[in-house]
Steps between C-alpha positions, in 0.01 A plus 500: 500500500364832368855602404546176306170557320603854403829371360319231304247746360771745392691225321168380362454837325855497357454153352202618293738584216649149488191279497224473243127489564350161426182405318302314765324169480122511543257343745122463490320527834119504515489534120712817503852513360782668694873541463695245704826612659633145523605242245380157620610330178869567555541221756278273288729552199805425713348161575346451152743670257352329193173686560662842462355664186836642387771279644312170515472242223127502430464792257666420169503864382777579747742229391678730255564748780623242750731354236653843446379524140320826578512752781193555715436832669267571789421814693699572816163585656413130494799300617278189529423510124133416567182621668305244700139533611389327818161456659382444855179303505359292784809594702735338245769676295528383139667603175246590229712661227859555391601754238825588326590769250392421146826473305313583180349820635677831447291646784631238743151370571456209737359167389373214716700175496318331787321245281817420305690433821242332720195413289211425736734391778448660840830632631590432862715798596579378850547866591540624856551866581333836553340649190496880477208648306470881469130585519507874567589813311859544382667759724857499377629336184850354502684373195681224684397154609152490650555801723216730401287601797122456517236610749378148570621143468362153543740243640423132450697226672515180296606157622550249217249682276239535776401834652556496876469871576418830333480858618469854365773745603539873453832632372645565846426149624628359172835677540528364855430152362773540237758592762398208724523263207839634393635472855408131499633455147843613621507195729455252215757300307358650180598847619850387594545342158376811318718727715810294422413494131454879496852550639646251253324669209629839617857368517473346153355824365785698655760268348335520158445876492850583626670256265748629242273374225211713624697815587751517214291753306399703805645834602689536828203689639259220409730236650535702820120528527464126445760424768318729741175316427660173612709650779280351772283187483124549548392527862260257663240778522531570127465131411199468730347804335547336162348173620209683661433668166530211257465176696165339566531270804138388485597162646573672832178470699451770764203645684303789352 
């Protein structure tokens, strides 16, 4: 097991150059705002696509972009295209704000669209999972995913928007939790689907990059380097390292 962990951690460090750090959502607990290393709205938007601030149908200002009349650009540091703010009050998780980048701002400021989307309606997230809230000092920053390391964390288990457990963990116990959660994640159908998709994407990328169309202006040396890059498919350990870095299997409930 220790050997597997060492392999995963070494791959984890290599993958830093391929993934991008993400702007986190926010959560208010006991009237204090923290970063939230989960994205509870993602599943909600899968089930309610019209409510998505960018890709839904409720905000008229985005019609010209969805129709292809204009291009819309967002930062790679926010692949969600929004920042949500949640609140835990009376042991209930709720959404209290939703912001997107202001398209009219040269400084890429964020503007709230919560009222435009939902009015005074209370949103039922129907979220179940383990929320990860860093509460301690930042020890090691990492520009990929949500992989920065902090001294202290608060974990909160949610069942259909209701808090059922919470606990403070130091960094060592948090890392142990992450490995336990990932081990269980590997047993899920979601993992199997993502693993298969990763291999398929790699094969499609290989076919595209080695195509005559892509290599016709390359030198022999460049083509040889590209062929070497795709000489062997990614190993299971490499793929697991990538998933460990960028995936967020918060739906996998484990002990902590």
